DSSP file (Angstrom, degrees, kcal/mol; ACC not computed):
  #  RESIDUE AA STRUCTURE BP1 BP2  ACC     N-H-->O    O-->H-N    N-H-->O    O-->H-N    TCO  KAPPA ALPHA  PHI   PSI    X-CA   Y-CA   Z-CA
    1    1 A M              0   0    0      0, 0.0     3,-0.1     0, 0.0    59,-0.1   0.000 360.0 360.0 360.0 146.6  -14.0   15.5    9.1
    2    2 A S        -     0   0    0      1,-0.2     5,-0.0    57,-0.1    58,-0.0  -0.154 360.0 -74.5 -67.3 167.4  -11.8   14.7    6.1
    3    3 A T     >  -     0   0    0      1,-0.1     4,-2.3     4,-0.1     5,-0.2  -0.200  44.4-111.3 -62.1 157.9  -13.1   14.9    2.6
    4    4 A S  H  > S+     0   0    0      1,-0.2     4,-2.4     2,-0.2     5,-0.2   0.870 115.1  52.8 -61.5 -39.0  -15.5   12.3    1.4
    5    5 A N  H  > S+     0   0    0      1,-0.2     4,-2.6     2,-0.2    -1,-0.2   0.919 111.5  45.0 -64.6 -42.9  -13.1   10.8   -1.1
    6    6 A S  H  > S+     0   0    0      2,-0.2     4,-3.0     1,-0.2     5,-0.2   0.872 112.0  52.6 -71.0 -33.6  -10.3   10.3    1.5
    7    7 A F  H  X S+     0   0    0     -4,-2.3     4,-2.6     2,-0.2     5,-0.2   0.924 111.6  46.1 -65.1 -42.2  -12.8    9.0    4.1
    8    8 A I  H  X>S+     0   0    0     -4,-2.4     4,-2.7     2,-0.2     5,-0.8   0.922 115.0  47.2 -64.4 -44.0  -14.0    6.4    1.5
    9    9 A R  I  X>S+     0   0    0     -4,-2.6     5,-1.7     1,-0.2     4,-1.0   0.927 114.5  46.9 -62.4 -44.9  -10.4    5.5    0.6
   10   10 A N  I  <>S+     0   0    0     -4,-3.0     5,-0.5     3,-0.2    -2,-0.2   0.900 119.1  40.6 -64.3 -40.6   -9.4    5.3    4.2
   11   11 A T  I  X5S+     0   0    0     -4,-2.6     4,-0.8    -5,-0.2    -2,-0.2   0.984 130.6  21.0 -73.6 -58.5  -12.4    3.1    5.1
   12   12 A F  I  X5S+     0   0    0     -4,-2.7     4,-2.0    -5,-0.2     5,-0.2   0.897 127.7  44.8 -83.6 -41.0  -12.7    0.8    2.2
   13   13 A G  I  X<S+     0   0    0     -4,-1.0     4,-2.5    -5,-0.8    -3,-0.2   0.983 123.9  32.4 -66.6 -58.1   -9.2    0.9    0.7
   14   14 A W  I  ><S+     0   0    0     -5,-1.7     4,-3.0     2,-0.2     5,-0.3   0.873 117.4  57.6 -68.8 -35.9   -7.2    0.6    3.9
   15   15 A G  H  X<S+     0   0    0     -4,-0.8     4,-1.8    -5,-0.5    -1,-0.2   0.933 112.8  39.4 -59.0 -46.3   -9.8   -1.6    5.6
   16   16 A F  H  X S+     0   0    0     -4,-2.0     4,-3.0     2,-0.2    -2,-0.2   0.915 115.9  51.4 -70.7 -41.7   -9.6   -4.1    2.8
   17   17 A L  H  X S+     0   0    0     -4,-2.5     4,-2.3    -5,-0.2    -2,-0.2   0.915 110.9  47.6 -63.0 -42.6   -5.8   -3.9    2.5
   18   18 A L  H  X S+     0   0    0     -4,-3.0     4,-1.9     2,-0.2    -1,-0.2   0.906 113.2  48.8 -64.8 -39.7   -5.3   -4.4    6.2
   19   19 A W  H  X S+     0   0    0     -4,-1.8     4,-2.5    -5,-0.3    -2,-0.2   0.940 110.8  51.0 -62.5 -44.9   -7.7   -7.3    6.2
   20   20 A L  H  X S+     0   0    0     -4,-3.0     4,-2.7     1,-0.2     5,-0.2   0.879 107.1  53.3 -61.5 -39.6   -5.8   -8.8    3.1
   21   21 A I  H  X S+     0   0    0     -4,-2.3     4,-2.5     1,-0.2    -1,-0.2   0.938 111.8  45.2 -60.4 -46.9   -2.4   -8.5    4.9
   22   22 A G  H  X S+     0   0    0     -4,-1.9     4,-1.8     2,-0.2    -2,-0.2   0.887 111.8  52.8 -63.2 -39.0   -3.8  -10.4    7.9
   23   23 A Y  H  X S+     0   0    0     -4,-2.5     4,-1.2     2,-0.2    -2,-0.2   0.926 111.8  44.7 -61.9 -46.5   -5.3  -13.0    5.6
   24   24 A L  H  X S+     0   0    0     -4,-2.7     4,-1.8     1,-0.2    -2,-0.2   0.877 110.0  54.8 -68.1 -37.6   -2.0  -13.6    3.8
   25   25 A L  H  X S+     0   0    0     -4,-2.5     4,-2.8     1,-0.2    -1,-0.2   0.861 102.0  60.0 -62.0 -33.8   -0.1  -13.7    7.1
   26   26 A G  H  X S+     0   0    0     -4,-1.8     4,-1.4     1,-0.2    -1,-0.2   0.890 104.3  48.7 -60.0 -40.0   -2.5  -16.4    8.1
   27   27 A F  H  X S+     0   0    0     -4,-1.2     4,-0.8    -3,-0.2    -1,-0.2   0.881 110.8  50.8 -68.1 -37.3   -1.4  -18.5    5.2
   28   28 A V  H >< S+     0   0    0     -4,-1.8     3,-0.9     1,-0.2     4,-0.3   0.951 113.7  43.9 -62.6 -48.7    2.3  -17.9    6.1
   29   29 A F  H >X S+     0   0    0     -4,-2.8     4,-2.8     1,-0.2     3,-1.1   0.726  98.3  73.9 -71.5 -20.6    1.7  -18.9    9.7
   30   30 A Y  H 3< S+     0   0    0     -4,-1.4    -1,-0.2     1,-0.3    -2,-0.2   0.855  99.4  46.8 -59.0 -33.5   -0.4  -21.9    8.7
   31   31 A A  T << S+     0   0    0     -3,-0.9    -1,-0.3    -4,-0.8    -2,-0.2   0.611 120.4  38.7 -81.1 -12.1    2.9  -23.6    7.6
   32   32 A L  T <4 S+     0   0    0     -3,-1.1    -2,-0.2    -4,-0.3    -1,-0.1   0.728 115.6  29.3-112.9 -27.7    4.6  -22.6   10.8
   33   33 A V  S  < S-     0   0    0     -4,-2.8    -1,-0.1     1,-0.0     5,-0.1  -0.872  91.7 -79.4-133.6 162.8    2.2  -23.0   13.8
   34   34 A P    >>  -     0   0    0      0, 0.0     3,-2.4     0, 0.0     4,-0.5  -0.373  45.3-118.0 -60.6 141.4   -0.8  -25.1   14.7
   35   35 A P  G >4 S+     0   0    0      0, 0.0     3,-0.9     0, 0.0     4,-0.4   0.797 112.3  62.0 -53.3 -32.1   -3.9  -23.8   13.1
   36   36 A T  G 34 S+     0   0    0      1,-0.2     4,-0.1     2,-0.1     3,-0.1   0.677 107.6  44.8 -69.9 -14.7   -5.6  -23.1   16.4
   37   37 A H  G X> S+     0   0    0     -3,-2.4     4,-1.1     1,-0.1     3,-0.6   0.438  81.3  99.2-106.3  -1.6   -2.8  -20.6   17.2
   38   38 A I  H XX S+     0   0    0     -3,-0.9     4,-2.4    -4,-0.5     3,-0.9   0.904  81.3  53.4 -54.7 -47.1   -2.6  -18.7   13.9
   39   39 A G  H 3> S+     0   0    0     -4,-0.4     4,-2.4     1,-0.3    -1,-0.2   0.852 104.9  54.4 -58.9 -36.4   -4.6  -15.8   15.1
   40   40 A W  H <4 S+     0   0    0     -3,-0.6    -1,-0.3     1,-0.2    -2,-0.2   0.760 112.8  43.8 -71.0 -23.8   -2.4  -15.2   18.2
   41   41 A Y  H <X S+     0   0    0     -4,-1.1     4,-0.7    -3,-0.9    -2,-0.2   0.823 116.1  45.7 -86.4 -35.6    0.6  -15.0   15.9
   42   42 A V  H  X S+     0   0    0     -4,-2.4     4,-2.8    -5,-0.2     3,-0.2   0.873 100.9  69.6 -72.9 -37.9   -1.0  -12.8   13.3
   43   43 A M  H  X S+     0   0    0     -4,-2.4     4,-2.8    -5,-0.2     5,-0.2   0.876  95.7  48.7 -55.6 -49.3   -2.5  -10.3   15.8
   44   44 A P  H  > S+     0   0    0      0, 0.0     4,-2.2     0, 0.0    -1,-0.2   0.914 115.7  45.5 -60.4 -39.8    0.6   -8.6   17.1
   45   45 A L  H  X S+     0   0    0     -4,-0.7     4,-2.7    -3,-0.2    -2,-0.2   0.912 112.8  51.2 -66.7 -41.1    1.9   -8.0   13.5
   46   46 A G  H  X S+     0   0    0     -4,-2.8     4,-2.6     2,-0.2     5,-0.2   0.889 109.4  50.3 -62.3 -40.1   -1.6   -6.8   12.5
   47   47 A I  H  X S+     0   0    0     -4,-2.8     4,-2.7    -5,-0.2     5,-0.2   0.935 112.2  47.2 -63.4 -46.5   -1.7   -4.4   15.4
   48   48 A M  H  X S+     0   0    0     -4,-2.2     4,-2.2    -5,-0.2    -2,-0.2   0.924 114.4  46.3 -62.1 -44.6    1.7   -3.0   14.5
   49   49 A I  H  X S+     0   0    0     -4,-2.7     4,-2.5     2,-0.2    -1,-0.2   0.916 113.6  48.9 -64.8 -43.5    0.8   -2.6   10.9
   50   50 A T  H  X S+     0   0    0     -4,-2.6     4,-2.6     2,-0.2    -2,-0.2   0.914 111.3  49.4 -63.9 -43.3   -2.5   -1.0   11.7
   51   51 A C  H  X S+     0   0    0     -4,-2.7     4,-1.9     2,-0.2    -1,-0.2   0.902 111.0  50.4 -62.3 -40.5   -0.9    1.4   14.1
   52   52 A F  H  X S+     0   0    0     -4,-2.2     4,-3.0    -5,-0.2     5,-0.3   0.925 111.1  48.3 -63.3 -44.3    1.7    2.3   11.5
   53   53 A V  H  X>S+     0   0    0     -4,-2.5     5,-2.5     1,-0.2     4,-2.3   0.916 112.5  48.9 -61.5 -43.7   -1.0    2.9    8.8
   54   54 A L  H  <5S+     0   0    0     -4,-2.6     6,-0.3     3,-0.2    -1,-0.2   0.821 116.9  42.8 -66.2 -30.6   -3.0    5.1   11.3
   55   55 A W  H  <5S+     0   0    0     -4,-1.9    -2,-0.2    -5,-0.2    -1,-0.2   0.888 126.2  28.9 -79.8 -41.5    0.1    7.0   12.2
   56   56 A K  H  <5S+     0   0    0     -4,-3.0    -3,-0.2    -5,-0.2    -2,-0.2   0.885 135.0   8.4 -92.1 -42.9    1.5    7.5    8.6
   57   57 A W  T  <5S+     0   0    0     -4,-2.3     2,-0.7    -5,-0.3    -3,-0.2   0.718 112.1  63.1-119.5 -27.8   -1.4    7.5    6.1
   58   58 A V      < -     0   0    0     -5,-2.5     2,-0.7     2,-0.1    -1,-0.2  -0.884  62.0-165.3-110.2 107.9   -4.8    7.6    7.8
   59   59 A R        +     0   0    0     -2,-0.7     2,-0.6    -3,-0.1   -57,-0.1  -0.820  10.8 175.1 -95.1 114.2   -5.3   10.8    9.8
   60   60 A V        +     0   0    0     -2,-0.7    58,-0.3    -6,-0.3    -2,-0.1  -0.931  13.0 155.3-118.7 106.8   -8.3   10.6   12.2
   61   61 A D        +     0   0    0     -2,-0.6     2,-0.4    57,-0.1    -1,-0.1   0.732  56.6  68.0-100.0 -28.6   -8.5   13.7   14.3
   62   62 A E  S  > S-     0   0    0      1,-0.1     4,-2.1    56,-0.0     5,-0.1  -0.757  73.1-139.0 -99.0 140.3  -12.2   13.6   15.2
   63   63 A L  H  > S+     0   0    0     -2,-0.4     4,-2.5     1,-0.2     5,-0.2   0.892 104.1  55.1 -61.7 -40.9  -13.8   11.0   17.4
   64   64 A R  H  > S+     0   0    0      1,-0.2     4,-2.2     2,-0.2    -1,-0.2   0.917 109.2  47.0 -59.6 -44.6  -16.8   10.7   15.1
   65   65 A E  H  > S+     0   0    0      1,-0.2     4,-2.6     2,-0.2    -1,-0.2   0.893 111.4  51.9 -63.9 -40.1  -14.6   10.0   12.1
   66   66 A A  H  X S+     0   0    0     -4,-2.1     4,-2.9     2,-0.2    46,-0.3   0.893 108.7  50.0 -65.1 -40.5  -12.6    7.4   14.1
   67   67 A V  H  X S+     0   0    0     -4,-2.5     4,-2.6     2,-0.2    -2,-0.2   0.928 112.6  46.9 -64.1 -44.6  -15.8    5.6   15.2
   68   68 A L  H  X S+     0   0    0     -4,-2.2     4,-2.5     2,-0.2    -2,-0.2   0.905 113.2  49.2 -63.7 -40.8  -17.1    5.4   11.6
   69   69 A L  H  X S+     0   0    0     -4,-2.6     4,-3.0     2,-0.2     5,-0.2   0.931 111.7  48.6 -63.3 -45.7  -13.6    4.2   10.4
   70   70 A G  H  X S+     0   0    0     -4,-2.9     4,-2.3     1,-0.2    -2,-0.2   0.898 112.1  48.9 -61.3 -41.5  -13.5    1.6   13.1
   71   71 A L  H  X S+     0   0    0     -4,-2.6     4,-2.5     2,-0.2    -1,-0.2   0.917 113.0  47.9 -63.5 -42.9  -17.0    0.4   12.2
   72   72 A G  H  X S+     0   0    0     -4,-2.5     4,-2.4     2,-0.2    -2,-0.2   0.936 113.1  46.5 -63.9 -47.3  -16.1    0.3    8.6
   73   73 A W  H  X S+     0   0    0     -4,-3.0     4,-2.3     1,-0.2    -1,-0.2   0.895 113.6  49.5 -63.2 -39.1  -12.9   -1.7    9.1
   74   74 A S  H  X S+     0   0    0     -4,-2.3     4,-2.7    -5,-0.2    -1,-0.2   0.913 110.1  50.3 -66.1 -42.4  -14.7   -4.1   11.5
   75   75 A A  H  X S+     0   0    0     -4,-2.5     4,-2.6     2,-0.2     5,-0.3   0.915 111.1  49.1 -62.1 -43.1  -17.5   -4.7    9.0
   76   76 A I  H  X S+     0   0    0     -4,-2.4     4,-2.8     1,-0.2     5,-0.3   0.931 112.6  48.1 -61.1 -45.8  -15.0   -5.4    6.2
   77   77 A A  H  X S+     0   0    0     -4,-2.3     4,-2.4     2,-0.2     5,-0.2   0.917 113.6  46.7 -61.7 -44.6  -13.1   -7.8    8.5
   78   78 A I  H  X S+     0   0    0     -4,-2.7     4,-2.1     2,-0.2    -2,-0.2   0.936 116.6  42.8 -65.6 -47.0  -16.2   -9.6    9.5
   79   79 A V  H  X S+     0   0    0     -4,-2.6     4,-2.6    -5,-0.2     5,-0.2   0.938 117.2  45.6 -66.7 -47.3  -17.7   -9.9    6.0
   80   80 A C  H  X S+     0   0    0     -4,-2.8     4,-3.0    -5,-0.3     5,-0.4   0.898 112.8  51.2 -65.5 -39.9  -14.3  -10.9    4.4
   81   81 A D  H  X>S+     0   0    0     -4,-2.4     5,-2.2    -5,-0.3     4,-1.9   0.932 112.2  47.2 -59.9 -45.0  -13.5  -13.4    7.2
   82   82 A Y  I  <>S+     0   0    0     -4,-2.1     5,-2.7    -5,-0.2     6,-0.3   0.935 120.0  37.3 -63.7 -46.5  -16.9  -15.0    6.7
   83   83 A V  I  <>S+     0   0    0     -4,-2.6     5,-1.2     3,-0.2    -2,-0.2   0.950 127.3  32.3 -71.2 -49.1  -16.7  -15.2    2.9
   84   84 A F  I  <5S+     0   0    0     -4,-3.0    -3,-0.2    -5,-0.2    -2,-0.2   0.583 134.0  21.0 -93.1 -10.8  -13.0  -16.1    2.5
   85   85 A I  I  X>S+     0   0    0     -4,-1.9     5,-1.2    -5,-0.4     4,-0.9   0.703 127.1  37.1-117.1 -58.9  -12.4  -18.1    5.6
   86   86 A V  I  4<S+     0   0    0     -5,-2.2     4,-0.4     3,-0.2    -3,-0.2   0.956 131.3  26.6 -64.4 -51.4  -15.6  -19.6    7.1
   87   87 A K  I  4<S+     0   0    0     -5,-2.7    -3,-0.2    -6,-0.2    -4,-0.2   0.924 129.8  37.9 -79.8 -45.7  -17.3  -20.3    3.8
   88   88 A L  T  4<S+     0   0    0     -5,-1.2    -3,-0.1    -6,-0.3    -2,-0.1   0.934 131.3  24.3 -75.6 -47.0  -14.4  -20.8    1.4
   89   89 A L  T  <5S-     0   0    0     -4,-0.9    -3,-0.2    -6,-0.1    -1,-0.1   0.717  83.5-157.2 -94.2 -22.8  -11.9  -22.6    3.7
   90   90 A N      < -     0   0    0     -5,-1.2    -4,-0.2    -4,-0.4    -3,-0.1   0.930  18.4-136.8  45.6  67.0  -14.4  -24.1    6.1
   91   91 A P    >   -     0   0    0      0, 0.0     3,-1.6     0, 0.0    -1,-0.1  -0.283   4.0-136.7 -56.5 132.1  -11.9  -24.6    9.0
   92   92 A P  T 3  S+     0   0    0      0, 0.0     3,-0.1     0, 0.0    -2,-0.0   0.808 102.5  44.1 -63.6 -30.5  -12.5  -28.0   10.6
   93   93 A D  T 3  S-     0   0    0      1,-0.4     2,-0.0     2,-0.0    -3,-0.0   0.253 119.9-106.4 -97.3  13.5  -12.3  -26.8   14.2
   94   94 A G    <   -     0   0    0     -3,-1.6    -1,-0.4     1,-0.1     3,-0.1  -0.182  20.0-119.9  84.0 176.2  -14.4  -23.7   13.5
   95   95 A Y  S    S+     0   0    0      1,-0.1     2,-1.0    -3,-0.1     5,-0.2   0.700  79.6  86.3-123.5 -40.8  -13.2  -20.1   13.2
   96   96 A Y        +     0   0    0      4,-0.1     2,-0.2     3,-0.1    -1,-0.1  -0.574  54.7 133.6 -82.2 102.5  -14.8  -17.9   15.8
   97   97 A K  S >> S-     0   0    0     -2,-1.0     4,-2.0    -3,-0.1     3,-0.8  -0.721  72.2 -74.9-133.3-177.1  -12.8  -18.1   19.0
   98   98 A L  H 3> S+     0   0    0      1,-0.3     4,-2.5    -2,-0.2     5,-0.2   0.867 126.6  55.2 -53.1 -43.9  -11.4  -15.6   21.5
   99   99 A D  H 3> S+     0   0    0      1,-0.2     4,-2.0     2,-0.2    -1,-0.3   0.868 108.7  48.6 -61.3 -35.6   -8.6  -14.4   19.2
  100  100 A I  H <> S+     0   0    0     -3,-0.8     4,-2.3    -5,-0.2    -1,-0.2   0.911 111.4  48.0 -72.1 -42.2  -11.0  -13.6   16.4
  101  101 A Y  H  X S+     0   0    0     -4,-2.0     4,-2.2     2,-0.2    -2,-0.2   0.891 112.6  49.7 -65.6 -37.3  -13.4  -11.6   18.7
  102  102 A L  H  X S+     0   0    0     -4,-2.5     4,-2.8    -5,-0.2     5,-0.2   0.901 108.9  53.2 -65.2 -40.5  -10.4   -9.7   20.1
  103  103 A Y  H  X S+     0   0    0     -4,-2.0     4,-2.3    -5,-0.2    -2,-0.2   0.916 109.6  47.7 -60.3 -45.2   -9.2   -9.0   16.6
  104  104 A Y  H  X S+     0   0    0     -4,-2.3     4,-1.5     2,-0.2    -1,-0.2   0.908 112.5  49.5 -63.2 -41.5  -12.7   -7.5   15.7
  105  105 A L  H  X S+     0   0    0     -4,-2.2     4,-2.5     1,-0.2    -2,-0.2   0.922 112.7  46.2 -64.0 -44.7  -12.7   -5.4   18.9
  106  106 A L  H  X S+     0   0    0     -4,-2.8     4,-2.8     1,-0.2    -1,-0.2   0.862 106.6  58.9 -66.9 -35.3   -9.2   -4.1   18.2
  107  107 A T  H  < S+     0   0    0     -4,-2.3    -1,-0.2    -5,-0.2    -2,-0.2   0.870 113.1  40.3 -60.4 -36.1  -10.1   -3.4   14.6
  108  108 A F  H  X S+     0   0    0     -4,-1.5     4,-0.7    -5,-0.2    -2,-0.2   0.894 119.7  43.9 -75.8 -42.6  -12.8   -1.1   15.9
  109  109 A L  H  X S+     0   0    0     -4,-2.5     4,-2.8     1,-0.2     5,-0.2   0.786  96.2  71.2 -80.9 -29.1  -10.8    0.4   18.8
  110  110 A L  H  X S+     0   0    0     -4,-2.8     4,-2.4     1,-0.2    -1,-0.2   0.903  99.5  47.5 -60.9 -43.5   -7.5    1.2   17.1
  111  111 A P  H  > S+     0   0    0      0, 0.0     4,-2.2     0, 0.0    -1,-0.2   0.892 113.2  50.3 -62.5 -35.4   -8.8    4.1   15.0
  112  112 A I  H  X S+     0   0    0     -4,-0.7     4,-2.5   -46,-0.3    -2,-0.2   0.920 110.5  48.8 -66.2 -43.2  -10.5    5.5   18.1
  113  113 A A  H  X S+     0   0    0     -4,-2.8     4,-2.6     2,-0.2    -1,-0.2   0.894 110.1  52.2 -62.4 -39.9   -7.3    5.3   20.1
  114  114 A A  H  X S+     0   0    0     -4,-2.4     4,-2.2    -5,-0.2    -2,-0.2   0.919 111.2  46.3 -63.5 -43.4   -5.4    7.0   17.3
  115  115 A A  H  X S+     0   0    0     -4,-2.2     4,-2.5     2,-0.2    -2,-0.2   0.909 112.5  50.6 -64.9 -41.8   -7.9    9.9   17.2
  116  116 A W  H  X S+     0   0    0     -4,-2.5     4,-1.8     1,-0.2    -2,-0.2   0.908 111.3  48.2 -63.0 -42.5   -7.8   10.2   21.0
  117  117 A L  H  X S+     0   0    0     -4,-2.6     4,-0.9     2,-0.2    -1,-0.2   0.893 112.1  49.4 -66.5 -38.8   -4.0   10.3   21.0
  118  118 A R  H  < S+     0   0    0     -4,-2.2     3,-0.5   -58,-0.3    -2,-0.2   0.903 111.4  48.7 -66.1 -40.7   -4.0   12.9   18.3
  119  119 A R  H  < S+     0   0    0     -4,-2.5    -1,-0.2     1,-0.2    -2,-0.2   0.839 111.4  50.3 -68.8 -31.7   -6.5   15.1   20.1
  120  120 A G  H  < S+     0   0    0     -4,-1.8    -1,-0.2    -5,-0.2    -2,-0.2   0.634  90.6 100.1 -80.7 -13.7   -4.5   14.8   23.4
  121  121 A A  S  < S-     0   0    0     -4,-0.9     5,-0.1    -3,-0.5    -3,-0.0  -0.430  85.5-100.9 -73.0 146.4   -1.3   15.8   21.7
  122  122 A P    >>  -     0   0    0      0, 0.0     3,-1.6     0, 0.0     4,-0.5  -0.287  34.9-109.0 -60.9 153.1   -0.1   19.4   22.1
  123  123 A Q  G >4 S+     0   0    0      1,-0.3     3,-1.2     2,-0.2    -2,-0.1   0.852 117.9  56.6 -53.4 -39.9   -0.8   21.6   19.1
  124  124 A S  G 34 S+     0   0    0      1,-0.3    -1,-0.3     2,-0.1    -3,-0.0   0.712 101.2  58.1 -68.8 -20.0    2.9   21.7   18.1
  125  125 A A  G <4        0   0    0     -3,-1.6    -1,-0.3     1,-0.2    -2,-0.2   0.564 360.0 360.0 -87.4  -8.2    3.1   17.9   17.9
  126  126 A R    <<        0   0    0     -3,-1.2    -1,-0.2    -4,-0.5    -2,-0.1   0.473 360.0 360.0 -80.3 360.0    0.4   17.7   15.3
């Protein structure tokens, strides 16, 4: 497992930053697409950005570390969404729909997938 400082930075720093990027993208897309479709437009970009972060800056080699990272990122997303979207913006049509549940699931699963791919890679590719 990585050192405690890097794990905390990866979990809370990157978790909040990735959430913030998606939050800001939501405001950009609010001007461009119907509000009910914002999540479907943000999600592909969020997946690409998250995969890039997991590839470039956040190294998760152990499955246990990946599960903890996924749980941390998901918790940050759920809490920040509730505070800064549900409570603060109070969307008139509600917030929790299929795209949001899929987003939470992917937020949990992407670090696990990254760790699985790293473990499956040949030693020379690491």
